[in-house]
ZAVEX-350102 format. One line per field, with one value per residue (C-alpha): y, x, z; residue number from 1. Coordinates in pm, 1 decimal, always signed. Example, Ala and Ser with C-alpha at 12.3 -4.5 7.8 and 13.67 -1.06 7.14 Angstrom:
BEGIN
y -450.0, -106.0
x +1230.0, +1367.0
z +780.0, +714.0
i 1, 2
This chain:
BEGIN
y +2397.0, +2497.5, +2213.2, +2436.3, +2706.0, +2442.0, +2318.7, +2676.5, +2733.5, +2414.9, +2487.5, +2837.1, +2695.9, +2449.2, +2727.8, +2954.6, +2676.6, +2549.3, +2897.0, +3103.1, +3182.4, +3314.5, +3514.0, +3661.3, +3743.2, +4112.4, +4180.9, +4344.0, +4414.7, +4086.3, +3884.1, +3723.7, +3778.6, +3415.4, +3466.3, +3776.1, +3599.8, +3307.6, +3538.7, +3737.4, +3411.8, +3309.5, +3645.1, +3585.2, +3235.7, +3370.5, +3638.3, +3369.2, +3156.5, +3453.8, +3561.2, +3200.6, +3145.0, +3469.9, +3389.0, +3070.2, +3218.1, +3507.7, +3265.2, +3054.8, +3366.0, +3504.2, +3848.0, +3909.8, +4267.4, +4175.2, +3843.0, +4016.8, +4235.5, +3939.0, +3745.2, +4028.4, +4032.9, +3652.4, +3647.1, +3916.4, +3739.9, +3412.0, +3564.9, +3734.4, +3400.0, +3233.6, +3524.0, +3523.6, +3147.6, +3174.5, +3457.3, +3250.9, +2947.7, +3146.8, +3338.1, +3017.2, +2859.8, +3160.5, +3137.9, +3445.9, +3281.2, +3420.8, +3152.7, +3238.9, +3602.5, +3489.6, +3307.3, +3622.6, +3833.9, +3575.7, +3593.7, +3971.7, +3963.3, +3723.6, +3950.2, +4261.2, +4070.7, +3995.0, +4354.0, +4482.8, +4223.4, +4208.3, +4567.3, +4547.2, +4243.7, +4474.2, +4603.3, +4307.7, +3985.9, +3769.9, +3661.0, +3562.7, +3660.5, +3554.9, +3459.0, +3552.3, +3278.4, +3387.5, +3093.4, +3155.5, +3134.8, +3140.5, +3304.9, +3254.3, +3509.9, +3309.5, +2989.7, +3165.0, +3287.8, +2933.3, +2794.0, +3059.3, +2966.0, +2599.0, +2679.0, +2902.1, +2644.2, +2369.5, +2567.3, +2680.8, +2328.4, +2177.1, +2447.5, +2383.8, +2008.9, +2063.0, +2278.6, +2006.2, +1769.9, +1982.6, +2043.5, +1846.0, +1674.0, +1846.8, +2131.1, +1883.6, +1750.9, +2103.0, +2191.9, +1875.4, +1955.6, +2300.7, +2145.2, +1880.1, +2142.2, +2328.3, +2014.0, +1935.8, +2288.6, +2269.8, +1948.5, +2085.8, +2417.1, +2230.7, +2025.1, +2341.7, +2467.6, +2197.4, +2198.4, +2566.0, +2495.2, +2248.9, +2364.8, +2224.2, +2546.3, +2566.3, +2204.2, +2269.4, +2560.4, +2354.4, +2067.4, +2301.8, +2504.8, +2190.6, +2053.1, +2380.1, +2418.5, +2058.8, +1971.5, +2311.1, +2565.3, +2318.4, +2126.1, +2448.0, +2550.1, +2212.3, +2249.6, +2599.7, +2472.7, +2197.0, +2440.0, +2674.0, +2392.3, +2315.7, +2684.9, +2702.2, +2393.3, +2549.4, +2867.5, +2668.4, +2502.8, +2841.1, +2982.1, +2687.1, +2741.5, +3108.8, +3010.1, +2765.9, +3025.9, +3278.3, +3024.8, +2957.5, +3328.5, +3411.1, +3090.5, +2981.5, +2629.9, +2515.8, +2654.7, +2729.2, +3088.8, +3397.1, +3485.7, +3787.9, +3908.4, +3902.4, +4081.7, +4359.9, +4412.3, +4419.6, +4685.1, +4892.4, +4858.6, +4979.0, +5273.9, +5377.1, +5345.3, +5557.6, +5823.0, +5819.4, +5824.2, +5515.8, +5300.0, +5324.8, +4986.0, +4801.9, +4613.4, +4443.1, +4139.8, +4050.3, +3702.0, +3553.9, +3185.2, +3134.0, +2896.1, +2793.8, +2808.4, +2578.5, +2326.7, +2333.4, +2294.5, +2017.2, +1822.5, +1905.5, +2116.5, +1865.1, +1896.0, +2272.1, +2281.0, +2088.7, +2337.6, +2627.7, +2455.2, +2390.9, +2755.9, +2865.2, +2638.8, +2788.3, +3143.7, +3058.2, +2864.9, +3176.2, +3444.8, +3242.7, +3533.2, +3733.2, +3687.7, +3551.0, +3615.5, +3443.8, +3732.3, +3556.9, +3219.9, +3233.0, +3557.6, +3597.4, +3889.6, +3889.8, +4182.4, +4217.4, +4382.3, +4370.8, +4085.8, +3992.3, +4360.6, +4395.6, +4081.9, +4164.5, +4185.9, +3848.4, +3689.9, +3829.1, +3702.8, +3356.5, +3339.1, +3431.9, +3182.6, +2908.4, +3021.0, +3005.4, +2649.8, +2559.2, +2712.5, +2495.5, +2170.5, +2243.6, +2301.1, +2579.7, +2932.2, +3241.4, +3605.3, +3840.7, +4216.5, +4379.8, +4746.2, +4935.9, +5186.5, +5545.2, +5783.8, +6104.7, +5957.9, +5658.0, +5803.3, +5468.6, +5097.3, +5083.0, +5297.0, +5060.3, +4759.9, +4918.0, +4975.4, +4617.2, +4485.6, +4675.5, +4519.4, +4174.5, +4209.9, +4330.1, +4021.6, +3804.7, +3938.5, +3869.8, +3510.1, +3463.6, +3596.2, +3356.8, +3053.3, +2872.0, +2710.4, +2740.2, +2577.2, +2253.4, +2106.6, +1741.0, +1477.3, +1377.0, +1630.6, +1694.3, +1692.4, +2013.8
x -3658.5, -3492.3, -3240.9, -3082.6, -3013.3, -2886.1, -2631.0, -2513.9, -2487.3, -2288.1, -2060.3, -2000.9, -1915.1, -1667.4, -1499.3, -1473.0, -1337.5, -1066.2, -965.6, -1008.4, -636.7, -636.0, -957.0, -882.4, -519.4, -468.4, -350.7, -10.2, +267.3, +437.6, +155.6, +253.6, +37.7, -76.8, -194.4, -385.6, -549.7, -653.6, -800.5, -996.8, -1131.5, -1250.2, -1423.4, -1610.7, -1714.2, -1840.3, -2039.5, -2184.9, -2296.8, -2471.4, -2652.6, -2747.4, -2890.4, -3085.3, -3206.1, -3380.9, -3524.6, -3668.5, -3783.9, -3977.9, -4129.9, -4211.4, -4064.3, -4007.3, -3875.8, -3595.4, -3550.3, -3485.9, -3214.7, -3056.5, -3053.1, -2864.5, -2606.2, -2593.8, -2501.7, -2235.9, -2078.1, -2081.8, -1888.5, -1645.9, -1574.9, -1481.9, -1256.2, -1079.9, -1033.0, -870.3, -645.0, -541.6, -462.9, -255.5, -74.4, +4.3, +153.5, +380.9, +341.4, +334.8, +256.2, +21.7, -235.1, -235.0, -299.6, -578.8, -745.4, -739.1, -878.8, -1155.1, -1245.5, -1261.7, -1476.5, -1715.5, -1735.8, -1796.4, -2056.9, -2251.9, -2215.3, -2366.9, -2636.7, -2766.8, -2899.5, -3024.0, -3222.1, -3468.8, -3587.5, -3496.2, -3534.6, -3280.9, -3093.7, -3380.2, -3732.7, -4014.2, -4342.9, -4688.5, -4677.8, -4339.1, -4151.9, -3788.2, -3726.5, -3388.3, -3299.7, -3042.9, -2803.6, -2787.2, -2714.9, -2438.5, -2291.1, -2285.2, -2137.9, -1864.8, -1794.4, -1770.8, -1534.7, -1314.2, -1297.7, -1214.2, -943.2, -785.4, -791.9, -640.7, -373.7, -287.7, -264.1, -41.1, +192.5, +200.1, +357.4, +673.1, +659.8, +857.8, +786.7, +533.8, +478.9, +347.1, +98.7, -22.9, -62.2, -261.5, -485.1, -564.1, -646.3, -865.2, -1053.7, -1124.0, -1256.1, -1483.6, -1622.1, -1670.2, -1875.7, -2104.8, -2151.5, -2235.9, -2501.3, -2632.3, -2734.3, -2997.5, -3097.8, -3111.3, -3288.6, -3026.5, -2737.2, -2473.0, -2277.4, -2243.0, -2125.9, -1868.4, -1725.1, -1714.7, -1526.9, -1293.1, -1204.6, -1143.3, -908.1, -717.4, -680.3, -583.1, -354.8, -225.0, -217.6, -138.0, +106.5, +285.1, +298.8, +438.4, +705.7, +779.4, +808.5, +1040.1, +1258.9, +1258.3, +1377.4, +1656.3, +1749.9, +1753.9, +1972.1, +2211.7, +2208.3, +2300.5, +2584.4, +2699.8, +2683.9, +2884.7, +3142.4, +3166.3, +3192.4, +3471.3, +3646.7, +3613.0, +3754.0, +4047.2, +4110.8, +4089.9, +4217.3, +4580.5, +4591.1, +4886.9, +4809.8, +4435.9, +4481.8, +4384.7, +4569.6, +4763.4, +4450.9, +4249.0, +4536.2, +4541.1, +4165.4, +4203.8, +4473.5, +4242.3, +3965.3, +4196.1, +4303.3, +3937.6, +3884.9, +4191.0, +4067.2, +3722.2, +3861.3, +3658.0, +3948.3, +4124.3, +4240.1, +4456.3, +4785.7, +4979.1, +5201.6, +5443.3, +5601.1, +5890.7, +5987.9, +6359.5, +6572.6, +6305.6, +6554.9, +6795.4, +6516.7, +6407.6, +6763.0, +6864.7, +6542.8, +6327.3, +6022.7, +5778.1, +5951.5, +5965.5, +5588.5, +5539.6, +5776.9, +5555.8, +5236.5, +5380.8, +5483.5, +5135.3, +4970.9, +5190.4, +5089.4, +4718.6, +4737.2, +4849.6, +4654.6, +4334.0, +4091.8, +4279.4, +4277.3, +4610.6, +4733.3, +5008.3, +5166.1, +5477.1, +5646.4, +5749.7, +5584.1, +5259.9, +5065.0, +4807.6, +4571.2, +4483.7, +4152.7, +3908.8, +3988.3, +4328.0, +4422.6, +4343.2, +4549.5, +4829.5, +5117.0, +5039.7, +4999.5, +5332.1, +5504.4, +5349.0, +5449.8, +5812.3, +5831.2, +5718.9, +5975.6, +6249.5, +6144.1, +6147.7, +6489.8, +6623.1, +6481.5, +6556.0, +6198.2, +6052.0, +6164.6, +5964.8, +6059.3, +5774.3, +5739.7, +5430.9, +5327.8, +5012.3, +4826.9, +4906.4, +4621.1, +4745.0, +5086.1, +4999.5, +4832.8, +4800.9, +4813.7, +5143.1, +5305.2, +5186.6, +5314.0, +5654.6, +5707.4, +5601.7, +5826.7, +6125.9, +6066.4, +6034.5, +6374.0, +6527.1, +6388.6, +6516.7, +6869.0, +6844.9, +6742.8, +7025.5, +7271.2, +7145.9, +7178.5, +7509.0, +7393.2, +7082.0, +6773.6, +6683.7, +6338.0, +6339.7, +6074.4, +5820.5, +5594.5, +5283.0, +4934.1, +4736.3
z +249.3, +576.1, +531.1, +264.4, +521.8, +763.9, +508.6, +449.1, +822.6, +884.6, +588.5, +727.0, +1071.2, +917.7, +721.9, +1026.9, +1247.3, +1014.2, +891.7, +1208.3, +1226.8, +869.9, +906.8, +1250.4, +1174.9, +1123.7, +770.3, +750.1, +505.4, +597.3, +439.5, +111.1, -201.0, -174.3, +184.5, +82.2, -214.5, +3.7, +268.3, +6.2, -137.2, +208.9, +252.5, -73.5, +38.6, +371.5, +189.4, -34.7, +259.8, +423.2, +106.6, +31.3, +380.3, +364.6, +12.8, +109.1, +425.6, +222.6, -47.3, +202.4, +357.9, +8.2, +79.5, -289.4, -274.7, -38.6, -211.6, -542.6, -388.2, -214.7, -543.9, -712.4, -434.3, -443.6, -813.0, -774.2, -476.7, -668.8, -959.8, -719.5, -550.8, -878.8, -975.1, -636.4, -648.4, -992.4, -869.6, -565.6, -781.8, -1031.2, -755.6, -570.7, -880.9, -914.9, -1290.6, -1509.9, -1841.4, -2100.0, -2017.5, -1647.2, -1735.9, -1966.2, -1677.1, -1463.3, -1747.5, -1803.1, -1433.4, -1448.5, -1760.5, -1589.0, -1285.6, -1496.4, -1698.1, -1380.3, -1257.0, -1582.7, -1644.9, -1287.0, -1269.5, -1631.7, -1526.2, -1347.7, -1687.9, -1905.6, -1700.2, -1875.8, -1560.8, -1327.6, -1223.8, -992.3, -1153.8, -1031.7, -767.0, -642.4, -791.5, -883.6, -1258.9, -1435.7, -1764.1, -2036.5, -1887.8, -1563.8, -1754.4, -1948.7, -1621.1, -1481.3, -1802.2, -1788.2, -1424.5, -1513.9, -1802.3, -1585.4, -1306.2, -1553.9, -1732.6, -1407.5, -1265.1, -1580.2, -1590.7, -1224.4, -1279.9, -1584.2, -1376.6, -1109.0, -1362.1, -1347.4, -972.1, -715.1, -383.8, -158.5, -399.1, -655.1, -398.8, -319.3, -687.9, -749.1, -452.7, -591.8, -927.2, -762.3, -560.0, -884.4, -1051.4, -757.2, -756.6, -1133.5, -1111.1, -841.2, -1023.6, -1345.2, -1166.9, -1000.6, -1345.3, -1368.4, -1000.6, -899.4, -566.9, -437.6, -210.6, -444.6, -473.5, -94.9, -80.1, -352.8, -156.4, +162.7, -2.2, -190.2, +117.9, +326.8, +62.8, +31.5, +406.3, +482.9, +194.0, +82.9, +365.4, +646.9, +431.7, +345.5, +711.4, +806.8, +542.0, +670.0, +1027.3, +908.7, +716.0, +1016.7, +1242.6, +994.5, +982.8, +1363.7, +1378.9, +1131.0, +1335.7, +1646.3, +1458.1, +1330.7, +1683.9, +1813.2, +1540.5, +1636.0, +2000.5, +1921.2, +1706.8, +1988.7, +2230.9, +1999.5, +1962.0, +2333.1, +2496.3, +2473.4, +2330.7, +2541.3, +2885.3, +2880.2, +3001.4, +2801.1, +2480.0, +2363.0, +2177.5, +2499.2, +2672.9, +2410.7, +2452.0, +2830.4, +2795.5, +2573.4, +2831.2, +3108.2, +2890.3, +2853.7, +3228.3, +3296.4, +3052.7, +3213.2, +3565.0, +3657.7, +3776.6, +4110.9, +4243.0, +3992.7, +4002.9, +3724.4, +3772.5, +3491.2, +3488.3, +3294.5, +3308.8, +3361.4, +3154.3, +2901.4, +2613.9, +2796.6, +2861.7, +2497.5, +2370.3, +2609.2, +2668.2, +2366.0, +2302.2, +2448.4, +2782.0, +2725.3, +2675.6, +2999.4, +3164.7, +3047.1, +3160.7, +3505.0, +3531.6, +3426.6, +3685.8, +3952.5, +3855.9, +3834.7, +4161.1, +4349.6, +4161.1, +4151.2, +4118.6, +3857.2, +3479.1, +3357.3, +3001.6, +2805.2, +2615.4, +2486.2, +2474.9, +2841.1, +2947.5, +3142.6, +3285.5, +3566.5, +3618.2, +3984.9, +4072.4, +4362.7, +4607.4, +4463.3, +4455.7, +4824.6, +4894.9, +4649.6, +4900.0, +5057.6, +4712.6, +4592.9, +4907.9, +4873.7, +4508.1, +4575.4, +4863.0, +4624.3, +4369.1, +4633.0, +4719.7, +4350.1, +4310.1, +4591.0, +4450.2, +4084.0, +3970.1, +3758.5, +3848.9, +3752.9, +3791.3, +3880.0, +3893.2, +4040.9, +4049.9, +4138.7, +3924.1, +4028.9, +3946.4, +3793.6, +3713.0, +3495.8, +3186.0, +3008.5, +3066.3, +2878.8, +3146.7, +3423.4, +3232.5, +3170.0, +3542.6, +3622.4, +3344.7, +3486.6, +3827.8, +3671.9, +3501.2, +3823.8, +3998.5, +3713.0, +3761.0, +4132.7, +4069.9, +3820.0, +4071.5, +4340.0, +4120.0, +4114.8, +3793.6, +3575.4, +3721.0, +3551.1, +3526.1, +3630.4, +3609.5, +3349.6, +3184.8, +3389.7, +3245.7, +3253.9
i 1, 2, 3, 4, 5, 6, 7, 8, 9, 10, 11, 12, 13, 14, 15, 16, 17, 18, 19, 20, 21, 22, 23, 24, 25, 26, 27, 28, 29, 30, 31, 32, 33, 34, 35, 36, 37, 38, 39, 40, 41, 42, 43, 44, 45, 46, 47, 48, 49, 50, 51, 52, 53, 54, 55, 56, 57, 58, 59, 60, 61, 62, 63, 64, 65, 66, 67, 68, 69, 70, 71, 72, 73, 74, 75, 76, 77, 78, 79, 80, 81, 82, 83, 84, 85, 86, 87, 88, 89, 90, 91, 92, 93, 94, 95, 96, 97, 98, 99, 100, 101, 102, 103, 104, 105, 106, 107, 108, 109, 110, 111, 112, 113, 114, 115, 116, 117, 118, 119, 120, 121, 122, 123, 124, 125, 126, 127, 128, 129, 130, 131, 132, 133, 134, 135, 136, 137, 138, 139, 140, 141, 142, 143, 144, 145, 146, 147, 148, 149, 150, 151, 152, 153, 154, 155, 156, 157, 158, 159, 160, 161, 162, 163, 164, 165, 166, 167, 168, 169, 170, 171, 172, 173, 174, 175, 176, 177, 178, 179, 180, 181, 182, 183, 184, 185, 186, 187, 188, 189, 190, 191, 192, 193, 194, 195, 196, 197, 198, 199, 200, 201, 202, 203, 204, 205, 206, 207, 208, 209, 210, 211, 212, 213, 214, 215, 216, 217, 218, 219, 220, 221, 222, 223, 224, 225, 226, 227, 228, 229, 230, 231, 232, 233, 234, 235, 236, 237, 238, 239, 240, 241, 242, 243, 244, 245, 246, 247, 248, 249, 250, 251, 252, 253, 254, 255, 256, 257, 258, 259, 260, 261, 262, 263, 264, 265, 266, 267, 268, 269, 270, 271, 272, 273, 274, 275, 276, 277, 278, 279, 280, 281, 282, 283, 284, 285, 286, 287, 288, 289, 290, 291, 292, 293, 294, 295, 296, 297, 298, 299, 300, 301, 302, 303, 304, 305, 306, 307, 308, 309, 310, 311, 312, 313, 314, 315, 316, 317, 318, 319, 320, 321, 322, 323, 324, 325, 326, 327, 328, 329, 330, 331, 332, 333, 334, 335, 336, 337, 338, 339, 340, 341, 342, 343, 344, 345, 346, 347, 348, 349, 350, 351, 352, 353, 354, 355, 356, 357, 358, 359, 360, 361, 362, 363, 364, 365, 366, 367, 368, 369, 370, 371, 372, 373, 374, 375, 376, 377, 378, 379, 380, 381, 382, 383, 384, 385, 386, 387, 388, 389, 390, 391, 392, 393, 394, 395, 396, 397, 398, 399, 400, 401, 402, 403, 404, 405, 406, 407, 408, 409, 410, 411, 412, 413, 414, 415, 416
């Protein structure tokens, strides 16, 4: 008879191994109703295995007093398992039909029936008893309980399979698996009626739980992982789109330097630093490209674009460590901080020397005005810019006066 206990023990080990993550996971509010129903069903199965193992050990040892108590618990746990399985199946289907509610009510009635009849059995042995030789005997109430279990399992399984007919893809497979597990459990429970000393109920639970775990829970997790990967891929694409949009918004399409929007935000940042008193070393250089209109009118806008790009490369080539902003068609601003600020006079001299060379050979000419931030005097970035802009226009007039004729850009457009 100890083989019966061994089967219960092995079935319990299989359940614990394949469902350890579900059983050991701490329940929280994030658990779905289906997850909770499945976990409660597993608890009932575990309780059944323990009571079943103890039952046969007590039966072999003929400890009838304890055996009687264990039998009562055994019957209650058995009814609870069927109820919880039906609740899991109905919850998983997500159906709220009248028939699904009927199944749950039937499971509850069965459970209440066992709760009432089991204690009454002590005075009126209609569920079970042990004869004078300690042999387990079954009564009509026990047979009715098993018949009710078989009926509930069958109805739930058939209902689940009928719902699967209208399901799609993997969901249909999972619904069919739940229905099949119910049918398998029903067959073993039906046979158990006629062979009360065989471990058929334990085997039915083992097969049912393995099916649910392998083809329902794992399949659902795989589908979730797949959908999560798709969502992550979409998120990456969305992030890339945002990144590209940000780049378009903050990077000038023609020259590759920062845009007017980026310049406005930089000005707002400097205003906050001025208000907080956290800025000391700052210089602003304002640039204006000479004769762009003449180039556009005489040579075309393509040549004019190349003219602007060449001017921008010249500015960036000198002020390499400062952010450069295109704030107008032919206007640029460089914000000098840190190393470029310390080297501002040499950079300004080198830039003007290059402009003088360009003026002599008929290349691009750019007027620049540079001023430093004066703490206590400059109350805003706008004030700094206005002083730099005034110097730029003064330099522009000087360059105009030096030129015998407007500077002309010669040569083919250069690539950026």
